[in-house]
VEXDREN-2710 file (C-alpha; in Angstrom, 1 decimal):
% VEXDREN-2710
k/r/px/py/pz
1/MET/-84.7/-94.0/196.4
2/THR/-85.1/-97.3/194.3
3/ASN/-86.3/-100.4/195.7
4/VAL/-82.9/-101.8/196.1
5/GLU/-80.8/-101.2/199.1
6/ARG/-77.9/-99.2/197.3
7/THR/-75.0/-99.6/199.8
8/GLY/-75.7/-102.3/202.6
9/ARG/-74.5/-99.7/205.1
10/ARG/-74.8/-96.9/207.2
11/SER/-72.2/-94.3/208.3
12/LEU/-72.5/-93.0/211.8
13/ALA/-70.2/-90.2/211.1
14/TYR/-72.6/-87.2/211.3
15/SER/-74.2/-88.7/214.4
16/ALA/-70.9/-89.2/216.3
17/TRP/-69.9/-85.6/215.1
18/HIS/-73.2/-84.1/216.2
19/ARG/-72.7/-85.9/219.8
20/THR/-69.5/-83.7/220.3
21/LEU/-71.2/-80.4/219.9
22/THR/-71.7/-79.2/223.6
23/SER/-71.3/-76.0/225.5
24/ALA/-69.9/-76.2/229.3
25/GLY/-70.3/-80.0/229.0
26/ARG/-73.7/-79.9/228.3
27/PRO/-75.5/-81.0/225.1
28/GLU/-77.2/-77.9/223.4
29/LEU/-78.8/-79.8/220.4
30/GLY/-81.2/-82.5/220.0
31/PHE/-80.8/-84.8/217.4
32/LEU/-83.2/-87.5/215.9
33/ASP/-82.7/-89.2/212.7
34/ILE/-86.0/-89.7/210.9
35/ASP/-86.0/-93.4/210.1
36/TRP/-88.9/-94.0/207.9
37/ILE/-91.5/-92.0/205.8
38/GLU/-94.0/-94.1/203.7
39/PHE/-95.3/-92.4/200.8
40/CYS/-97.8/-93.2/197.9
41/SER/-95.7/-94.0/195.0
42/ALA/-98.6/-94.4/192.5
43/ASP/-98.8/-92.2/189.5
44/GLY/-96.4/-89.6/190.9
45/CYS/-98.4/-89.0/194.0
46/LYS/-95.7/-89.0/196.6
47/ARG/-98.1/-88.1/199.3
48/ARG/-96.6/-88.8/202.7
49/LEU/-98.7/-91.8/204.4
50/ALA/-96.8/-92.4/207.7
51/ILE/-93.9/-91.3/209.8
52/MET/-92.3/-94.0/211.6
53/GLU/-89.7/-94.4/214.4
54/LEU/-88.0/-97.7/213.5
55/ALA/-85.8/-99.9/215.8
56/PHE/-84.4/-103.2/216.2
57/ASP/-86.3/-105.3/218.7
58/ASP/-83.8/-106.5/220.9
59/GLY/-86.2/-106.8/224.0
60/ARG/-85.1/-103.4/225.6
61/GLN/-87.1/-101.0/223.0
62/ASP/-90.7/-100.9/224.4
63/GLY/-90.0/-97.9/225.9
64/LYS/-88.2/-96.2/223.2
65/TYR/-88.5/-92.4/223.2
66/ALA/-90.6/-91.5/220.0
67/GLY/-92.0/-88.1/221.3
68/GLN/-90.4/-86.2/218.3
69/THR/-91.7/-88.5/215.9
70/GLU/-95.1/-88.2/217.3
71/LYS/-95.0/-84.5/217.3
72/LEU/-93.9/-84.5/213.6
73/ALA/-96.6/-86.9/212.8
74/ARG/-99.3/-84.6/214.5
75/ASP/-97.8/-81.3/213.1
76/SER/-97.8/-82.8/209.6
77/ASN/-101.2/-84.5/210.0
78/THR/-99.6/-87.8/209.0
79/PRO/-99.9/-91.1/210.8
80/GLY/-97.1/-91.6/213.1
81/TYR/-95.9/-95.3/214.5
82/LEU/-93.1/-96.7/216.6
83/VAL/-92.1/-100.0/214.6
84/LEU/-89.9/-102.7/216.2
85/TYR/-88.5/-105.3/213.9
86/HIS/-86.9/-108.7/214.5
87/THR/-84.8/-110.8/212.4
88/ASP/-84.2/-114.5/212.2
89/THR/-80.5/-116.2/212.6
90/GLY/-80.2/-115.6/208.8
91/GLY/-80.7/-111.9/208.9
92/GLN/-84.5/-112.0/207.5
93/LEU/-87.2/-110.1/209.1
94/ASP/-89.3/-112.6/210.9
95/ALA/-91.6/-110.2/213.2
96/VAL/-92.8/-106.6/213.4
97/ARG/-94.2/-105.0/216.7
98/ALA/-95.9/-101.6/216.1
99/ARG/-98.0/-99.0/217.9
100/CYS/-99.8/-95.9/216.9
101/LEU/-98.2/-92.7/217.9
102/TRP/-100.8/-90.4/216.3
103/PRO/-103.7/-90.0/215.5
104/THR/-104.7/-92.7/217.8
105/PRO/-102.1/-93.3/220.3
106/GLN/-101.9/-96.8/221.5
107/ALA/-99.9/-97.9/224.8
108/ASP/-99.5/-101.8/223.7
109/PHE/-97.7/-103.1/220.6
110/THR/-99.3/-105.2/218.0
111/THR/-97.3/-108.1/216.7
112/TYR/-97.2/-109.0/212.9
113/THR/-95.7/-111.3/210.7
114/PRO/-93.8/-109.6/207.9
115/GLN/-96.7/-110.6/205.3
116/ARG/-99.3/-109.0/207.8
117/TRP/-97.2/-105.8/208.3
118/ALA/-96.9/-105.7/204.5
119/THR/-100.8/-105.6/204.1
120/VAL/-100.9/-102.6/206.9
121/LEU/-98.4/-100.8/204.9
122/PHE/-100.3/-101.4/201.5
123/GLY/-103.6/-100.4/203.3
124/LEU/-102.0/-96.9/204.1
125/ARG/-101.9/-96.4/200.3
126/THR/-105.5/-97.5/199.7
127/CYS/-107.4/-94.5/200.6
128/HIS/-106.3/-90.8/200.3
129/PRO/-107.7/-88.0/198.0
130/LEU/-105.2/-88.3/195.2
131/ARG/-106.3/-92.0/194.5
132/THR/-109.2/-92.7/192.3
133/ALA/-111.8/-95.3/193.0
134/ALA/-110.3/-97.4/190.2
135/GLN/-107.0/-97.2/191.8
136/ALA/-108.1/-98.1/195.3
137/ALA/-110.1/-101.0/193.6
138/GLN/-107.1/-102.4/192.3
139/GLN/-105.3/-102.5/195.7
140/GLU/-105.2/-106.0/197.4
141/ALA/-104.9/-104.6/200.8
142/PRO/-107.8/-103.9/203.1
143/HIS/-109.4/-100.4/203.1
144/SER/-107.6/-98.1/205.4
145/HIS/-108.8/-94.6/206.1
146/SER/-105.6/-92.9/206.2
147/TRP/-106.5/-89.5/204.4
148/LEU/-109.5/-87.5/205.5
149/ALA/-111.7/-84.9/203.8
150/LYS/-114.5/-82.9/205.3
151/ASP/-118.3/-83.7/204.1
152/ARG/-120.7/-81.0/203.9
153/TYR/-121.7/-81.6/207.6
154/GLY/-118.1/-81.3/208.8
155/LEU/-117.5/-84.8/209.4
156/ASN/-114.3/-86.7/208.6
157/VAL/-114.8/-89.1/205.8
158/CYS/-112.9/-91.3/203.3
159/SER/-112.1/-89.2/200.3
160/VAL/-112.7/-92.1/198.1
161/CYS/-115.6/-93.9/199.5
162/ASP/-117.3/-91.4/201.7
163/GLU/-117.5/-93.7/204.6
164/ILE/-117.3/-91.9/208.0
165/TYR/-113.7/-92.0/209.3
166/VAL/-112.9/-93.9/212.4
167/PRO/-109.4/-93.6/213.5
168/PRO/-107.3/-96.7/212.7
169/LYS/-106.0/-99.1/215.4
170/LEU/-103.5/-101.7/214.7
171/THR/-105.1/-105.0/215.5
172/VAL/-103.6/-108.3/216.3
173/ALA/-102.3/-110.3/213.3
174/SER/-103.5/-113.8/213.3
END
């Protein structure tokens, strides 16, 4: 996918059709659209960095179901997040609330400015095995231990800097 939105619209035809598939009046198939997968785009890496359930923050989404996103994240050993976004009257992103689903589940959301959320996203790319130390040093984002390796003692460590891994927690943006 390019960095430019291609059509500016989303068809709901498949979703509407899928919801008609029933047996004896009961839904037989579950359906979840996968909203967002962050991946590393450096040097052809394409490594998954995070799986996200994304929803517009209309004040009713705090309890949004994200169980399948959490399971997919856990099963693929990829961090998972529930991300709620808000726009200003001009339709521009003005706030993001997020909580980790896996590996360190959080009950509460953390609120971010768009700029701070971008730092979190770039932080996911900073540290994983396919990145060299030089590539990581060029990143402007803070160090994030998103990808793990085992050291000779079996401890989870950062594959780039060898620091012992502490599961990430989203923090309140200032």
